[in-house]
N, C-alpha and C positions, 0 to 999 in steps of 0.2 A: 223545415217541417211545419205543417199547419195543423190546427186542431181538426181531429177527425181523420187525418191522413193515416193510411196503413203503413206499418213498419214491420220489418223482420227482426226477430230477436235471436240471440244465441245465448245458451246457458253460460253462467259463470261457474266454472267447475270448483269443487271443494278444494280449498288450499290456495285458490287464486283470488285476487281482489280487483274490483273495478278501480279505474284510475281517475284522477282529476280530469274533468272535462268530458268524461264518458256520459252518454245518455242511457239511463237504465230504467227498467221497470221495477218499482219498489212498492211494497205493500205498506200502506199507512192507514191506521185505524180501520182495518178490514177491507179497504178498497185498494185497487192497483192503479198507480199513476206513473207516467214517465217523468223523470227528473234528471237534472244535471248533477254530477258529482262535483262538489266544490272543494272537498278536502277528504283525506282518509287518515284515520288514527286508531290504533289499538282495537281493531275489529269493528270499528264504526265508520260510517260515511256521513258526510254533511251533504244533505240534498237541498237543491235550489231549483227555482223555476226559471222559465225563459225570460222573465223580466228582471232577473238578477236578485230576487228576494230569496234569502236563505230560509228554508223551512225547518231546519234543525237537524240534529244528529239522530241517526237510527242504526240499529245493529246491521252488520254486513249480511246476516242471514235473511233479512227482509228484502234484500236486493235479489230479484228473481231472474233477471236476464239483462243483456246489454243490446242496445240497438245496433244492428250491423248493416241495415239497409233501409231506405225510405222508398216506398212504392209510389211512383209518379202517376 
């Protein structure tokens, strides 16, 4: 996936959780970004970027959807 490339998202339903390695759309400081999930614990997810940098823990509720396809 490249910067600016279109993706298709699927909702993460209530009661389910994103998994480690999933690429998700997460709301951070009022803006929406795609992030990798690095870890999951107690209703929180560790979000990371494509360069391996961990951005920090955020609430599961801030994860808006999961990438299910990349538009070529």
